[in-house]
C-alpha positions in Angstrom: 206.2 32.6 -73.3 203.7 35.5 -72.9 201.0 35.2 -75.5 199.1 38.2 -76.8 195.9 36.2 -76.2 194.7 32.9 -74.8 191.3 31.6 -76.1 189.6 29.1 -73.7 187.4 27.0 -75.9 188.0 25.9 -79.5 184.6 25.5 -81.1 182.7 28.0 -83.4 183.3 31.1 -81.2 186.8 30.3 -80.0 188.2 29.4 -83.4 186.6 32.4 -85.0 188.2 34.7 -82.4 191.6 33.0 -82.7 191.9 33.2 -86.5 191.3 36.9 -86.5 193.9 37.4 -83.8 196.3 35.2 -85.8 195.6 37.1 -89.0 196.6 40.2 -87.2 200.0 38.5 -86.6 199.5 38.3 -82.9 200.4 35.2 -80.8 197.3 33.2 -79.7 196.9 30.0 -77.8 193.7 28.0 -78.0 192.8 25.6 -75.2 190.1 23.1 -76.0 188.5 20.0 -74.3 187.2 18.7 -77.6 183.6 18.5 -76.3 181.6 21.1 -78.3 177.9 21.6 -77.3 176.6 20.5 -80.7 178.6 17.2 -80.8 175.3 15.3 -80.5 174.0 16.6 -83.8 175.0 15.1 -87.2 174.3 18.3 -89.1 174.5 22.1 -88.6 171.9 24.0 -90.6 171.8 27.6 -91.6 175.5 28.3 -91.4 176.6 30.3 -94.4 178.0 28.1 -97.2 177.9 25.0 -95.0 174.3 24.2 -94.5 173.8 20.5 -93.5 177.5 19.9 -92.8 178.6 17.8 -89.8 179.5 20.3 -87.1 182.4 18.2 -85.9 183.9 18.2 -89.4 183.4 22.0 -89.6 185.3 22.4 -86.3 188.1 20.1 -87.5 188.5 22.0 -90.7 188.5 25.4 -89.0 191.1 24.1 -86.5 193.3 22.9 -89.3 193.1 26.2 -91.1 193.9 28.1 -87.9 197.0 25.9 -87.3 198.5 27.1 -90.6 199.2 30.5 -89.0 202.7 30.7 -87.5 201.7 32.6 -84.3 199.1 30.0 -83.3 199.4 27.3 -80.6 196.7 24.8 -79.8 196.4 22.7 -76.7 194.1 19.7 -76.2 193.2 20.0 -72.6 191.1 21.8 -70.0 191.7 25.2 -68.4 190.8 24.9 -64.8 191.8 28.3 -63.3 192.7 31.8 -64.3 193.7 35.0 -62.5 195.1 38.4 -63.2 198.8 39.1 -63.0 200.8 42.2 -63.8 200.5 42.8 -67.5 197.8 40.3 -68.1 196.6 36.9 -66.9 197.7 33.4 -66.1 195.8 30.3 -67.0 196.3 27.0 -65.2 195.6 23.7 -67.1 194.3 20.4 -65.6 197.9 19.0 -65.9 199.1 22.0 -63.8 200.9 23.7 -66.7 200.6 27.5 -66.5 200.3 29.8 -69.5 200.3 33.6 -69.6 198.7 36.2 -71.9 198.0 39.8 -72.1 194.3 39.2 -72.8 191.8 36.4 -72.7 188.8 35.2 -74.7 186.3 33.0 -72.8 184.6 30.7 -75.3 184.2 27.6 -73.2 180.5 27.3 -73.9 177.7 25.8 -72.0 176.1 22.4 -71.3 172.5 21.4 -71.4 170.7 19.8 -68.4 167.9 17.7 -69.9 164.8 16.9 -67.9 164.9 13.5 -66.3 162.6 11.7 -68.8 163.7 8.2 -70.0 164.5 8.3 -73.7 165.3 12.0 -74.0 169.1 12.0 -73.5 169.9 9.4 -76.2 167.8 11.3 -78.8 169.2 14.8 -77.9 170.4 16.5 -81.1 168.6 13.9 -83.3 164.9 13.9 -82.7 164.8 15.8 -79.3 165.8 19.3 -80.2 166.3 22.8 -79.1 166.4 25.2 -82.1 163.7 25.0 -84.9 165.9 27.2 -87.1 168.6 24.5 -86.9 166.4 21.4 -87.2 162.8 22.4 -87.8 162.8 22.1 -91.6 163.8 18.5 -91.5 160.7 17.7 -89.4 158.3 20.1 -91.2 154.7 18.7 -91.4 155.5 16.0 -88.9 154.0 15.5 -85.5 155.8 18.0 -83.3 155.8 18.6 -79.6 157.2 21.1 -77.1 158.0 20.1 -73.6 157.4 22.7 -70.9 160.6 23.4 -69.1 160.6 27.2 -68.5 158.3 30.3 -68.7 159.2 30.8 -72.4 158.1 27.3 -73.3 154.6 28.5 -74.4 156.3 31.1 -76.6 158.4 28.2 -78.1 155.2 26.2 -78.7 153.7 29.1 -80.6 156.8 29.4 -82.7 157.2 25.6 -83.5 153.6 25.6 -84.9 155.0 27.2 -88.0 156.7 23.9 -88.8 153.8 21.6 -88.3 151.0 20.5 -86.0 152.2 21.0 -82.4 151.3 19.7 -79.0 152.4 21.6 -75.9 153.3 19.1 -73.2 152.9 20.6 -69.8 154.5 17.5 -68.2 152.3 17.9 -65.1 153.4 21.5 -64.7 151.3 24.6 -64.3 148.9 25.4 -67.1 149.4 28.7 -69.0 147.2 31.7 -68.2 144.1 32.4 -70.1 145.8 34.9 -72.5 148.6 32.5 -73.3 146.2 29.6 -73.7 144.2 31.7 -76.2 147.3 32.5 -78.2 148.3 28.8 -78.3 144.8 27.9 -79.5 145.0 30.5 -82.2 148.2 28.9 -83.4 146.5 25.5 -83.5 148.6 24.2 -80.6 147.1 21.4 -78.6 147.8 21.4 -74.8 148.5 18.1 -73.0 148.6 18.4 -69.2 149.6 14.9 -68.2 153.2 14.1 -67.2 155.5 12.3 -69.6 156.9 9.1 -68.3 159.0 8.0 -71.3 159.7 8.8 -75.0 160.2 5.9 -77.4 161.4 5.3 -80.9 163.7 3.1 -83.0 167.4 4.0 -82.3 167.6 7.8 -82.1 164.3 8.4 -83.9 161.2 9.4 -81.9 157.8 7.9 -82.5 155.9 7.8 -79.2 155.3 9.9 -76.0 154.1 7.7 -73.1 151.9 9.7 -70.6 151.4 8.9 -66.9 147.8 7.8 -67.5 149.0 5.1 -70.0 148.2 6.9 -73.2 150.7 6.8 -76.0 150.8 9.7 -78.4 152.5 9.7 -81.8 155.3 12.2 -82.3 158.2 12.8 -84.7 160.2 15.5 -83.0 160.1 17.0 -79.5 161.5 20.5 -78.8 162.5 21.9 -75.5 164.6 24.6 -73.8 166.9 22.9 -71.3 168.5 24.5 -68.3 172.1 25.4 -69.1 175.3 25.8 -67.1 178.6 27.4 -67.9 181.3 24.8 -68.8 183.9 26.5 -66.6 184.1 28.5 -63.4 186.8 30.7 -64.9 184.6 33.7 -65.6 183.5 33.8 -61.9 187.1 33.3 -60.8 188.2 36.3 -62.7 185.3 38.4 -61.3 183.3 38.7 -64.5 179.7 39.7 -63.8 177.0 37.2 -64.8 173.4 37.8 -65.8 170.6 35.2 -65.2 169.1 34.4 -68.6 165.9 32.4 -69.2 167.8 29.1 -69.3 170.9 29.8 -67.1 173.7 32.1 -66.4 175.2 34.4 -69.1 178.6 36.2 -69.0 177.8 39.9 -69.3 179.5 41.6 -72.2 179.3 44.9 -74.1 179.0 45.4 -77.9 182.7 44.6 -78.3 182.3 41.3 -76.4 184.3 42.7 -73.5 183.3 41.4 -70.1 183.2 43.6 -67.0 186.8 42.7 -66.3 189.3 44.7 -68.5 191.2 42.5 -70.9 188.8 39.6 -70.7 186.4 39.0 -73.6 183.7 36.4 -73.9 182.0 34.9 -77.0 179.5 32.2 -78.0 176.8 30.5 -76.0 178.3 31.3 -72.7 177.9 35.1 -73.4 174.5 35.4 -75.2 170.9 34.5 -74.6 170.1 33.1 -78.1 172.3 30.3 -79.5 173.3 28.9 -82.8 176.6 28.2 -84.6 176.4 31.4 -86.8 175.8 33.6 -83.8 178.7 32.0 -81.9 181.0 32.4 -84.9 180.0 36.1 -85.2 180.6 36.7 -81.5 184.1 35.2 -82.0 184.9 37.5 -84.8 183.8 40.5 -82.7 185.8 39.4 -79.7 188.9 38.6 -81.8 189.0 41.9 -83.6 188.1 43.9 -80.5 190.9 42.2 -78.6 193.4 43.0 -81.3 192.4 46.6 -81.5 192.7 46.9 -77.7 196.3 45.5 -78.0 197.0 48.3 -80.5 195.3 51.3 -78.9 195.3 50.7 -75.2 198.2 52.2 -73.2 200.9 49.7 -72.4 200.8 48.4 -68.9 203.3 50.0 -66.6 
């Protein structure tokens, strides 16, 4: 069966794209591994009408709503390869099944590579965080920290200071220049140069940063910008151009979420610099509606 569209990835971006394609009465297949990036968090904040809801429950509800449309097919599995064929594309699954479609949406997302500091990974999404707009309010007024991981970490520290007293942990890295240091001081940010050897706290809570010189500093939440990687090599297999963002590679798209390969759209965290659930869903809407309009208005393949 030739689908009108295959969507690779079934989280906020992929499901938003798929439901708009389905509502246009086009056939769409969603392939999803069931491992969304925000699975480590218990609540999604700032999403219209669902502030504080469990993101896993939000995805499950959206999937159930999508599956009510008669032109939808969903597959729990992993897409491991894709290539162009006459009239569209073929996608190979990990079980060697092959699906075909006229167009594709790449919404497979990204994964975070956390610094190798004991205690960080088990608290990721709970008290070790990325986005202050998603989780900052819950820790407002607490003892906050920002871990230096990238050139924009100093910018992040200045921002986080709006939620509470903030320490910028250089983690043994290079100190900011004089201008940036002055900006940090104006924002009331303390600068700690010593490397962090461990973070501690009860269960997934955070209470202490242990430094290399033996000092222990109290803390309630630690923010950082981790390096990221694309969850799939399919964009590169198809020949989509990538840009290097501040945290990792980004699939290049235009305003319609079309990649540099005709017929291939990309949405969500894999195709943008700034990330949250609302932005991912909006990207999916753009990709899905753009894809449908291309099916209507583009000349049919010979």
